[in-house]
All heavy atoms as a GROMACS GRO file, in nm:
protein
  465
    1MET      N    1   8.227  -5.067   6.958
    1MET     CA    2   8.088  -5.109   6.971
    1MET      C    3   8.003  -5.050   6.859
    1MET      O    4   7.928  -5.120   6.794
    1MET     CB    5   8.036  -5.067   7.109
    1MET     CG    6   7.892  -5.102   7.131
    1MET     SD    7   7.874  -5.279   7.149
    1MET     CE    8   7.714  -5.290   7.213
    2CYS      N    9   8.017  -4.921   6.836
    2CYS     CA   10   7.940  -4.853   6.732
    2CYS      C   11   7.972  -4.913   6.594
    2CYS      O   12   7.881  -4.938   6.515
    2CYS     CB   13   7.972  -4.704   6.734
    2CYS     SG   14   7.879  -4.606   6.617
    3LEU      N   15   8.099  -4.938   6.566
    3LEU     CA   16   8.138  -4.995   6.438
    3LEU      C   17   8.081  -5.135   6.420
    3LEU      O   18   8.034  -5.171   6.313
    3LEU     CB   19   8.290  -4.997   6.426
    3LEU     CG   20   8.346  -5.040   6.291
    3LEU    CD1   21   8.291  -4.952   6.179
    3LEU    CD2   22   8.497  -5.037   6.293
    4SER      N   23   8.080  -5.214   6.525
    4SER     CA   24   8.024  -5.348   6.520
    4SER      C   25   7.875  -5.343   6.487
    4SER      O   26   7.826  -5.419   6.403
    4SER     CB   27   8.046  -5.420   6.653
    4SER     OG   28   7.982  -5.545   6.653
    5LEU      N   29   7.801  -5.254   6.551
    5LEU     CA   30   7.658  -5.240   6.524
    5LEU      C   31   7.634  -5.196   6.379
    5LEU      O   32   7.542  -5.244   6.313
    5LEU     CB   33   7.595  -5.140   6.620
    5LEU     CG   34   7.589  -5.181   6.767
    5LEU    CD1   35   7.542  -5.065   6.854
    5LEU    CD2   36   7.498  -5.301   6.785
    6LEU      N   37   7.718  -5.107   6.331
    6LEU     CA   38   7.707  -5.058   6.194
    6LEU      C   39   7.732  -5.172   6.095
    6LEU      O   40   7.654  -5.193   6.002
    6LEU     CB   41   7.807  -4.945   6.172
    6LEU     CG   42   7.808  -4.881   6.034
    6LEU    CD1   43   7.677  -4.809   6.008
    6LEU    CD2   44   7.924  -4.786   6.022
    7LEU      N   45   7.838  -5.247   6.116
    7LEU     CA   46   7.873  -5.355   6.024
    7LEU      C   47   7.772  -5.468   6.025
    7LEU      O   48   7.755  -5.538   5.925
    7LEU     CB   49   8.012  -5.411   6.058
    7LEU     CG   50   8.128  -5.315   6.032
    7LEU    CD1   51   8.258  -5.374   6.083
    7LEU    CD2   52   8.138  -5.282   5.885
    8ASN      N   53   7.702  -5.486   6.135
    8ASN     CA   54   7.602  -5.592   6.146
    8ASN      C   55   7.462  -5.544   6.108
    8ASN      O   56   7.365  -5.616   6.128
    8ASN     CB   57   7.603  -5.651   6.288
    8ASN     CG   58   7.727  -5.734   6.311
    8ASN    OD1   59   7.755  -5.826   6.235
    8ASN    ND2   60   7.801  -5.702   6.415
    9GLY      N   61   7.452  -5.422   6.054
    9GLY     CA   62   7.324  -5.372   6.006
    9GLY      C   63   7.227  -5.333   6.115
    9GLY      O   64   7.107  -5.322   6.090
   10ARG      N   65   7.276  -5.310   6.233
   10ARG     CA   66   7.187  -5.273   6.344
   10ARG      C   67   7.190  -5.124   6.374
   10ARG      O   68   7.121  -5.076   6.462
   10ARG     CB   69   7.229  -5.351   6.469
   10ARG     CG   70   7.204  -5.498   6.455
   10ARG     CD   71   7.211  -5.568   6.588
   10ARG     NE   72   7.164  -5.704   6.575
   10ARG     CZ   73   7.241  -5.809   6.588
   10ARG    NH1   74   7.368  -5.795   6.616
   10ARG    NH2   75   7.190  -5.929   6.574
   11LEU      N   76   7.273  -5.052   6.298
   11LEU     CA   77   7.288  -4.909   6.319
   11LEU      C   78   7.305  -4.845   6.182
   11LEU      O   79   7.379  -4.896   6.098
   11LEU     CB   80   7.412  -4.884   6.405
   11LEU     CG   81   7.438  -4.745   6.457
   11LEU    CD1   82   7.326  -4.703   6.553
   11LEU    CD2   83   7.571  -4.740   6.530
   12GLY      N   84   7.236  -4.736   6.160
   12GLY     CA   85   7.246  -4.667   6.032
   12GLY      C   86   7.352  -4.558   6.035
   12GLY      O   87   7.412  -4.530   6.139
   13ILE      N   88   7.373  -4.498   5.920
   13ILE     CA   89   7.471  -4.390   5.908
   13ILE      C   90   7.397  -4.258   5.910
   13ILE      O   91   7.325  -4.223   5.816
   13ILE     CB   92   7.553  -4.405   5.778
   13ILE    CG1   93   7.629  -4.536   5.779
   13ILE    CG2   94   7.648  -4.287   5.762
   13ILE    CD1   95   7.703  -4.567   5.650
   14SER      N   96   7.415  -4.184   6.017
   14SER     CA   97   7.358  -4.051   6.031
   14SER      C   98   7.457  -3.950   5.972
   14SER      O   99   7.573  -3.985   5.947
   14SER     CB  100   7.335  -4.020   6.179
   14SER     OG  101   7.461  -4.012   6.246
   15PRO      N  102   7.415  -3.827   5.950
   15PRO     CA  103   7.510  -3.727   5.900
   15PRO      C  104   7.633  -3.712   5.991
   15PRO      O  105   7.746  -3.706   5.941
   15PRO     CB  106   7.428  -3.598   5.896
   15PRO     CG  107   7.288  -3.646   5.871
   15PRO     CD  108   7.278  -3.774   5.952
   16GLU      N  109   7.612  -3.710   6.120
   16GLU     CA  110   7.725  -3.700   6.215
   16GLU      C  111   7.817  -3.822   6.201
   16GLU      O  112   7.939  -3.809   6.197
   16GLU     CB  113   7.671  -3.691   6.357
   16GLU     CG  114   7.777  -3.699   6.464
   16GLU     CD  115   7.817  -3.564   6.518
   16GLU    OE1  116   7.748  -3.466   6.491
   16GLU    OE2  117   7.920  -3.560   6.587
   17ARG      N  118   7.758  -3.939   6.192
   17ARG     CA  119   7.837  -4.061   6.179
   17ARG      C  120   7.909  -4.065   6.045
   17ARG      O  121   8.020  -4.114   6.034
   17ARG     CB  122   7.747  -4.184   6.196
   17ARG     CG  123   7.825  -4.309   6.219
   17ARG     CD  124   7.738  -4.421   6.273
   17ARG     NE  125   7.693  -4.389   6.409
   17ARG     CZ  126   7.565  -4.380   6.445
   17ARG    NH1  127   7.469  -4.403   6.359
   17ARG    NH2  128   7.533  -4.350   6.569
   18ALA      N  129   7.846  -4.011   5.939
   18ALA     CA  130   7.910  -4.005   5.807
   18ALA      C  131   8.037  -3.921   5.813
   18ALA      O  132   8.138  -3.956   5.750
   18ALA     CB  133   7.813  -3.948   5.704
   19ILE      N  134   8.034  -3.813   5.887
   19ILE     CA  135   8.153  -3.729   5.903
   19ILE      C  136   8.263  -3.808   5.973
   19ILE      O  137   8.379  -3.806   5.932
   19ILE     CB  138   8.119  -3.600   5.980
   19ILE    CG1  139   8.026  -3.512   5.895
   19ILE    CG2  140   8.246  -3.524   6.018
   19ILE    CD1  141   7.965  -3.396   5.970
   20ARG      N  142   8.227  -3.879   6.078
   20ARG     CA  143   8.327  -3.958   6.152
   20ARG      C  144   8.384  -4.070   6.067
   20ARG      O  145   8.504  -4.095   6.069
   20ARG     CB  146   8.264  -4.016   6.279
   20ARG     CG  147   8.230  -3.909   6.380
   20ARG     CD  148   8.167  -3.970   6.502
   20ARG     NE  149   8.128  -3.866   6.597
   20ARG     CZ  150   8.072  -3.890   6.711
   20ARG    NH1  151   8.044  -4.013   6.748
   20ARG    NH2  152   8.039  -3.791   6.792
   21LEU      N  153   8.298  -4.138   5.990
   21LEU     CA  154   8.345  -4.245   5.902
   21LEU      C  155   8.439  -4.189   5.795
   21LEU      O  156   8.539  -4.252   5.760
   21LEU     CB  157   8.227  -4.318   5.837
   21LEU     CG  158   8.147  -4.407   5.931
   21LEU    CD1  159   8.014  -4.446   5.865
   21LEU    CD2  160   8.226  -4.530   5.970
   22SER      N  161   8.406  -4.072   5.745
   22SER     CA  162   8.489  -4.006   5.645
   22SER      C  163   8.628  -3.977   5.702
   22SER      O  164   8.729  -4.000   5.635
   22SER     CB  165   8.421  -3.877   5.600
   22SER     OG  166   8.505  -3.805   5.514
   23GLU      N  167   8.632  -3.928   5.823
   23GLU     CA  168   8.760  -3.898   5.887
   23GLU      C  169   8.840  -4.024   5.917
   23GLU      O  170   8.962  -4.026   5.905
   23GLU     CB  171   8.738  -3.817   6.015
   23GLU     CG  172   8.686  -3.677   5.988
   23GLU     CD  173   8.641  -3.604   6.113
   23GLU    OE1  174   8.641  -3.665   6.222
   23GLU    OE2  175   8.606  -3.485   6.101
   24ALA      N  176   8.771  -4.131   5.953
   24ALA     CA  177   8.839  -4.255   5.991
   24ALA      C  178   8.882  -4.339   5.870
   24ALA      O  179   8.991  -4.395   5.870
   24ALA     CB  180   8.748  -4.338   6.082
   25PHE      N  181   8.797  -4.347   5.768
   25PHE     CA  182   8.821  -4.440   5.658
   25PHE      C  183   8.839  -4.373   5.523
   25PHE      O  184   8.866  -4.440   5.424
   25PHE     CB  185   8.707  -4.542   5.648
   25PHE     CG  186   8.692  -4.626   5.771
   25PHE    CD1  187   8.588  -4.604   5.860
   25PHE    CD2  188   8.783  -4.727   5.799
   25PHE    CE1  189   8.574  -4.682   5.974
   25PHE    CE2  190   8.771  -4.805   5.912
   25PHE     CZ  191   8.667  -4.782   6.001
   26GLY      N  192   8.818  -4.243   5.515
   26GLY     CA  193   8.828  -4.173   5.388
   26GLY      C  194   8.694  -4.166   5.318
   26GLY      O  195   8.592  -4.212   5.370
   27GLY      N  196   8.696  -4.110   5.200
   27GLY     CA  197   8.571  -4.087   5.129
   27GLY      C  198   8.503  -3.964   5.186
   27GLY      O  199   8.538  -3.916   5.294
   28SER      N  200   8.408  -3.914   5.115
   28SER     CA  201   8.336  -3.796   5.162
   28SER      C  202   8.218  -3.838   5.251
   28SER      O  203   8.167  -3.949   5.237
   28SER     CB  204   8.284  -3.714   5.044
   28SER     OG  205   8.182  -3.785   4.977
   29PRO      N  206   8.175  -3.748   5.338
   29PRO     CA  207   8.053  -3.779   5.416
   29PRO      C  208   7.934  -3.806   5.324
   29PRO      O  209   7.851  -3.893   5.353
   29PRO     CB  210   8.030  -3.652   5.499
   29PRO     CG  211   8.165  -3.589   5.509
   29PRO     CD  212   8.235  -3.621   5.380
   30GLU      N  213   7.929  -3.736   5.212
   30GLU     CA  214   7.820  -3.757   5.116
   30GLU      C  215   7.820  -3.900   5.062
   30GLU      O  216   7.714  -3.959   5.042
   30GLU     CB  217   7.829  -3.656   5.001
   30GLU     CG  218   7.803  -3.513   5.040
   30GLU     CD  219   7.926  -3.441   5.098
   30GLU    OE1  220   8.034  -3.500   5.106
   30GLU    OE2  221   7.909  -3.324   5.137
   31SER      N  222   7.940  -3.954   5.036
   31SER     CA  223   7.946  -4.091   4.984
   31SER      C  224   7.897  -4.191   5.088
   31SER      O  225   7.832  -4.290   5.053
   31SER     CB  226   8.088  -4.125   4.938
   31SER     OG  227   8.177  -4.136   5.047
   32TRP      N  228   7.925  -4.166   5.215
   32TRP     CA  229   7.876  -4.255   5.321
   32TRP      C  230   7.724  -4.246   5.332
   32TRP      O  231   7.656  -4.347   5.349
   32TRP     CB  232   7.942  -4.223   5.454
   32TRP     CG  233   8.085  -4.266   5.457
   32TRP    CD1  234   8.196  -4.188   5.440
   32TRP    CD2  235   8.133  -4.400   5.479
   32TRP    NE1  236   8.309  -4.266   5.447
   32TRP    CE2  237   8.273  -4.395   5.471
   32TRP    CE3  238   8.071  -4.522   5.501
   32TRP    CZ2  239   8.352  -4.510   5.488
   32TRP    CZ3  240   8.150  -4.635   5.517
   32TRP    CH2  241   8.288  -4.628   5.510
   33LEU      N  242   7.670  -4.125   5.321
   33LEU     CA  243   7.525  -4.109   5.327
   33LEU      C  244   7.457  -4.170   5.205
   33LEU      O  245   7.347  -4.225   5.216
   33LEU     CB  246   7.488  -3.961   5.340
   33LEU     CG  247   7.521  -3.898   5.474
   33LEU    CD1  248   7.501  -3.747   5.469
   33LEU    CD2  249   7.439  -3.960   5.585
   34THR      N  250   7.521  -4.163   5.089
   34THR     CA  251   7.467  -4.225   4.968
   34THR      C  252   7.459  -4.376   4.986
   34THR      O  253   7.359  -4.438   4.949
   34THR     CB  254   7.553  -4.191   4.845
   34THR    OG1  255   7.548  -4.050   4.825
   34THR    CG2  256   7.504  -4.261   4.720
   35ARG      N  257   7.562  -4.434   5.045
   35ARG     CA  258   7.559  -4.579   5.072
   35ARG      C  259   7.442  -4.615   5.163
   35ARG      O  260   7.374  -4.715   5.143
   35ARG     CB  261   7.690  -4.624   5.135
   35ARG     CG  262   7.806  -4.623   5.039
   35ARG     CD  263   7.933  -4.671   5.106
   35ARG     NE  264   8.044  -4.663   5.016
   35ARG     CZ  265   8.146  -4.580   5.030
   35ARG    NH1  266   8.151  -4.499   5.133
   35ARG    NH2  267   8.244  -4.578   4.942
   36GLN      N  268   7.419  -4.532   5.264
   36GLN     CA  269   7.308  -4.558   5.357
   36GLN      C  270   7.175  -4.549   5.284
   36GLN      O  271   7.087  -4.632   5.301
   36GLN     CB  272   7.312  -4.461   5.474
   36GLN     CG  273   7.198  -4.481   5.573
   36GLN     CD  274   7.208  -4.614   5.646
   36GLN    OE1  275   7.311  -4.645   5.701
   36GLN    NE2  276   7.101  -4.692   5.648
   37MET      N  277   7.161  -4.446   5.199
   37MET     CA  278   7.037  -4.428   5.125
   37MET      C  279   7.012  -4.546   5.031
   37MET      O  280   6.900  -4.597   5.021
   37MET     CB  281   7.040  -4.299   5.045
   37MET     CG  282   6.914  -4.274   4.965
   37MET     SD  283   6.925  -4.134   4.852
   37MET     CE  284   7.055  -4.189   4.743
   38GLN      N  285   7.117  -4.592   4.962
   38GLN     CA  286   7.102  -4.706   4.872
   38GLN      C  287   7.062  -4.831   4.949
   38GLN      O  288   6.977  -4.908   4.904
   38GLN     CB  289   7.233  -4.731   4.796
   38GLN     CG  290   7.262  -4.624   4.694
   38GLN     CD  291   7.402  -4.634   4.638
   38GLN    OE1  292   7.492  -4.691   4.698
   38GLN    NE2  293   7.420  -4.578   4.520
   39TYR      N  294   7.120  -4.851   5.067
   39TYR     CA  295   7.083  -4.966   5.150
   39TYR      C  296   6.937  -4.954   5.195
   39TYR      O  297   6.861  -5.050   5.191
   39TYR     CB  298   7.175  -4.976   5.271
   39TYR     CG  299   7.131  -5.081   5.369
   39TYR    CD1  300   7.157  -5.216   5.345
   39TYR    CD2  301   7.062  -5.048   5.485
   39TYR    CE1  302   7.115  -5.314   5.434
   39TYR    CE2  303   7.020  -5.144   5.574
   39TYR     CZ  304   7.047  -5.278   5.548
   39TYR     OH  305   7.004  -5.374   5.636
   40ASP      N  306   6.897  -4.835   5.238
   40ASP     CA  307   6.760  -4.814   5.284
   40ASP      C  308   6.659  -4.842   5.172
   40ASP      O  309   6.555  -4.904   5.195
   40ASP     CB  310   6.741  -4.672   5.336
   40ASP     CG  311   6.815  -4.645   5.466
   40ASP    OD1  312   6.855  -4.743   5.534
   40ASP    OD2  313   6.834  -4.526   5.499
   41LEU      N  314   6.690  -4.795   5.051
   41LEU     CA  315   6.600  -4.819   4.937
   41LEU      C  316   6.593  -4.967   4.903
   41LEU      O  317   6.485  -5.020   4.876
   41LEU     CB  318   6.646  -4.740   4.815
   41LEU     CG  319   6.615  -4.590   4.818
   41LEU    CD1  320   6.686  -4.520   4.704
   41LEU    CD2  321   6.466  -4.565   4.812
   42TRP      N  322   6.708  -5.034   4.904
   42TRP     CA  323   6.709  -5.178   4.877
   42TRP      C  324   6.624  -5.251   4.979
   42TRP      O  325   6.542  -5.336   4.946
   42TRP     CB  326   6.853  -5.230   4.880
   42TRP     CG  327   6.858  -5.379   4.866
   42TRP    CD1  328   6.857  -5.450   4.750
   42TRP    CD2  329   6.861  -5.475   4.972
   42TRP    NE1  330   6.860  -5.585   4.778
   42TRP    CE2  331   6.862  -5.603   4.914
   42TRP    CE3  332   6.864  -5.466   5.111
   42TRP    CZ2  333   6.866  -5.720   4.989
   42TRP    CZ3  334   6.868  -5.582   5.185
   42TRP    CH2  335   6.869  -5.707   5.125
   43HIS      N  336   6.642  -5.215   5.104
   43HIS     CA  337   6.569  -5.280   5.213
   43HIS      C  338   6.419  -5.254   5.200
   43HIS      O  339   6.338  -5.344   5.221
   43HIS     CB  340   6.620  -5.228   5.347
   43HIS     CG  341   6.592  -5.319   5.461
   43HIS    ND1  342   6.466  -5.345   5.507
   43HIS    CD2  343   6.674  -5.392   5.539
   43HIS    CE1  344   6.472  -5.428   5.609
   43HIS    NE2  345   6.597  -5.459   5.629
   44ALA      N  346   6.381  -5.133   5.162
   44ALA     CA  347   6.239  -5.099   5.147
   44ALA      C  348   6.173  -5.177   5.034
   44ALA      O  349   6.055  -5.209   5.041
   44ALA     CB  350   6.224  -4.949   5.123
   45ARG      N  351   6.252  -5.207   4.929
   45ARG     CA  352   6.196  -5.278   4.815
   45ARG      C  353   6.181  -5.427   4.840
   45ARG      O  354   6.106  -5.495   4.769
   45ARG     CB  355   6.284  -5.256   4.693
   45ARG     CG  356   6.272  -5.116   4.638
   45ARG     CD  357   6.363  -5.096   4.519
   45ARG     NE  358   6.338  -4.967   4.458
   45ARG     CZ  359   6.434  -4.887   4.412
   45ARG    NH1  360   6.559  -4.922   4.420
   45ARG    NH2  361   6.402  -4.772   4.359
   46GLN      N  362   6.251  -5.481   4.935
   46GLN     CA  363   6.244  -5.623   4.965
   46GLN      C  364   6.111  -5.654   5.033
   46GLN      O  365   6.074  -5.591   5.130
   46GLN     CB  366   6.359  -5.667   5.056
   46GLN     CG  367   6.497  -5.638   5.002
   46GLN     CD  368   6.519  -5.695   4.864
   46GLN    OE1  369   6.503  -5.815   4.844
   46GLN    NE2  370   6.556  -5.610   4.771
   47GLY      N  371   6.039  -5.748   4.979
   47GLY     CA  372   5.914  -5.790   5.040
   47GLY      C  373   5.803  -5.688   5.032
   47GLY      O  374   5.702  -5.702   5.099
   48ARG      N  375   5.821  -5.586   4.950
   48ARG     CA  376   5.719  -5.483   4.937
   48ARG      C  377   5.602  -5.536   4.857
   48ARG      O  378   5.620  -5.593   4.750
   48ARG     CB  379   5.779  -5.362   4.866
   48ARG     CG  380   5.684  -5.247   4.850
   48ARG     CD  381   5.756  -5.127   4.786
   48ARG     NE  382   5.659  -5.028   4.750
   48ARG     CZ  383   5.612  -5.012   4.627
   48ARG    NH1  384   5.654  -5.090   4.530
   48ARG    NH2  385   5.524  -4.919   4.601
   49ASP      N  386   5.483  -5.521   4.910
   49ASP     CA  387   5.362  -5.561   4.838
   49ASP      C  388   5.333  -5.458   4.729
   49ASP      O  389   5.342  -5.338   4.754
   49ASP     CB  390   5.242  -5.570   4.933
   49ASP     CG  391   5.257  -5.682   5.033
   49ASP    OD1  392   5.324  -5.783   4.999
   49ASP    OD2  393   5.205  -5.669   5.145
   50PRO      N  394   5.298  -5.505   4.609
   50PRO     CA  395   5.264  -5.410   4.502
   50PRO      C  396   5.141  -5.329   4.540
   50PRO      O  397   5.044  -5.382   4.595
   50PRO     CB  398   5.236  -5.498   4.381
   50PRO     CG  399   5.259  -5.638   4.422
   50PRO     CD  400   5.288  -5.642   4.567
   51VAL      N  401   5.146  -5.203   4.512
   51VAL     CA  402   5.035  -5.113   4.543
   51VAL      C  403   4.995  -5.042   4.415
   51VAL      O  404   5.080  -4.994   4.340
   51VAL     CB  405   5.078  -5.007   4.649
   51VAL    CG1  406   4.966  -4.909   4.676
   51VAL    CG2  407   5.124  -5.075   4.775
   52ALA      N  408   4.866  -5.039   4.390
   52ALA     CA  409   4.816  -4.969   4.271
   52ALA      C  410   4.823  -4.819   4.299
   52ALA      O  411   4.758  -4.768   4.390
   52ALA     CB  412   4.674  -5.010   4.240
   53VAL      N  413   4.903  -4.751   4.220
   53VAL     CA  414   4.920  -4.607   4.237
   53VAL      C  415   4.889  -4.539   4.104
   53VAL      O  416   4.941  -4.579   4.000
   53VAL     CB  417   5.067  -4.574   4.279
   53VAL    CG1  418   5.085  -4.422   4.291
   53VAL    CG2  419   5.100  -4.642   4.410
   54ARG      N  420   4.804  -4.440   4.110
   54ARG     CA  421   4.774  -4.363   3.990
   54ARG      C  422   4.878  -4.254   3.975
   54ARG      O  423   4.920  -4.191   4.070
   54ARG     CB  424   4.636  -4.298   4.000
   54ARG     CG  425   4.524  -4.398   3.993
   54ARG     CD  426   4.387  -4.332   3.981
   54ARG     NE  427   4.385  -4.192   4.022
   54ARG     CZ  428   4.290  -4.136   4.095
   54ARG    NH1  429   4.188  -4.207   4.134
   54ARG    NH2  430   4.294  -4.009   4.126
   55LYS      N  431   4.921  -4.233   3.852
   55LYS     CA  432   5.016  -4.126   3.823
   55LYS      C  433   4.947  -3.991   3.840
   55LYS      O  434   4.830  -3.975   3.807
   55LYS     CB  435   5.069  -4.135   3.681
   55LYS     CG  436   5.146  -4.261   3.653
   55LYS     CD  437   5.290  -4.228   3.647
   55LYS     CE  438   5.365  -4.356   3.609
   55LYS     NZ  439   5.499  -4.352   3.646
   56PHE      N  440   5.019  -3.897   3.893
   56PHE     CA  441   4.969  -3.761   3.910
   56PHE      C  442   4.984  -3.686   3.780
   56PHE      O  443   5.091  -3.687   3.718
   56PHE     CB  444   5.046  -3.690   4.021
   56PHE     CG  445   5.003  -3.548   4.041
   56PHE    CD1  446   4.886  -3.517   4.108
   56PHE    CD2  447   5.081  -3.444   3.990
   56PHE    CE1  448   4.847  -3.386   4.126
   56PHE    CE2  449   5.043  -3.314   4.009
   56PHE     CZ  450   4.926  -3.284   4.076
   57ALA      N  451   4.877  -3.621   3.737
   57ALA     CA  452   4.883  -3.541   3.614
   57ALA      C  453   4.843  -3.399   3.648
   57ALA      O  454   4.734  -3.376   3.703
   57ALA     CB  455   4.791  -3.600   3.509
   58ALA      N  456   4.930  -3.306   3.619
   58ALA     CA  457   4.899  -3.165   3.644
   58ALA      C  458   4.788  -3.119   3.551
   58ALA      O  459   4.784  -3.157   3.434
   58ALA     CB  460   5.023  -3.080   3.624
   59ALA      N  461   4.699  -3.039   3.604
   59ALA     CA  462   4.586  -2.991   3.522
   59ALA      C  463   4.624  -2.876   3.436
   59ALA      O  464   4.710  -2.803   3.453
   59ALA     CB  465   4.470  -2.952   3.614
   0.00000   0.00000   0.00000
């Protein structure tokens, strides 16, 4: 059930889950978390409205 939710994008990879995925499928837990982070960033960029942001300049 958990794997099905994960594969269908309804469940994310937590640190605990990354360890389990690493044990089950190989790869490091860090690589599983990196994949999650890349997916999250991709998802955040989709449909994002442009926002005017001023660059921070140290005084």
